[in-house]
C-alpha positions in Angstrom: -18.5 -12.3 -31.6 -18.2 -9.7 -28.8 -17.2 -10.8 -25.3 -19.7 -10.3 -22.6 -18.8 -7.8 -20.0 -18.3 -9.7 -16.7 -18.5 -7.8 -13.5 -15.8 -8.2 -10.9 -16.6 -11.2 -8.7 -14.4 -13.0 -6.3 -15.1 -16.7 -6.3 -15.8 -18.7 -3.2 -12.1 -19.8 -2.8 -11.1 -16.1 -2.9 -8.3 -16.7 -5.3 -9.8 -16.1 -8.7 -11.9 -13.5 -10.4 -14.0 -13.4 -13.5 -12.9 -9.9 -14.5 -10.6 -7.3 -12.9 -11.1 -3.6 -12.7 -8.2 -2.0 -14.5 -5.8 0.3 -12.8 -4.4 0.4 -9.3 -6.2 1.1 -6.0 -3.4 3.5 -5.2 -3.7 6.8 -7.1 -0.9 7.4 -9.6 1.0 10.6 -8.7 3.3 12.7 -10.8 5.6 13.4 -7.9 8.0 10.6 -6.9 7.9 11.6 -3.2 4.1 11.4 -3.0 3.9 7.9 -4.3 3.2 5.0 -2.0 5.2 1.8 -1.4 4.5 -1.2 0.8 6.8 -1.7 3.7 8.9 -4.9 3.4 8.3 -5.7 7.1 4.6 -5.0 7.8 3.2 -4.8 4.2 1.3 -1.5 4.8 1.3 1.1 2.0 2.9 4.3 3.1 4.0 7.5 1.4 7.7 7.3 0.4 8.4 10.2 2.7 7.5 8.1 5.7 9.8 5.2 4.7 13.4 4.5 5.0 15.7 1.8 3.8 17.2 -1.1 5.7 19.4 -4.0 4.6 17.4 -7.2 4.8 19.0 -10.4 3.5 21.7 -8.4 1.8 19.4 -6.1 -0.2 18.2 -2.6 0.7 14.4 -2.7 1.3 11.9 0.1 1.9 10.6 -0.1 5.5 8.6 2.2 7.8 10.8 4.7 9.6 11.7 4.7 12.4 9.9 1.3 12.9 6.5 0.0 11.9 5.1 0.2 15.5 6.5 3.7 16.1 5.1 5.0 12.8 1.7 3.6 13.6 1.7 5.3 17.0 2.8 8.6 15.4 0.1 8.5 12.7 -2.6 7.5 15.3 -1.6 10.5 17.5 -1.8 12.8 14.5 -5.2 11.5 13.6 -6.5 12.1 17.1 -5.0 15.6 17.3 -6.5 16.5 13.9 -10.0 15.5 15.2 -9.7 17.7 18.2 
C-alpha cells in the first residue's frame, strides 16, 4: 500500500506539520566561508564572514561582529547605498 503524498501544512497550533519539505531553506554551499550560521545572541542567519566568536557561558559561540545592532546598521546602509 503506497503512502498518500501529503502537502506541507502547518496545523492551527503552529507546532506540527503533516509533511515537511526536504532540505534546508539555506542553500548549501561548497565554500565554508560562504555558509550561513545563526547568531547566538540575535538568532539571525548571517554569512560566516560577518560573524565572530565570543565566550558565552564558558563556550565560544558564533555572534554578529562587531555587535548585532552595529551589523544591522552597516547592512542597512549598504542596502540603501546599493539602491542609489
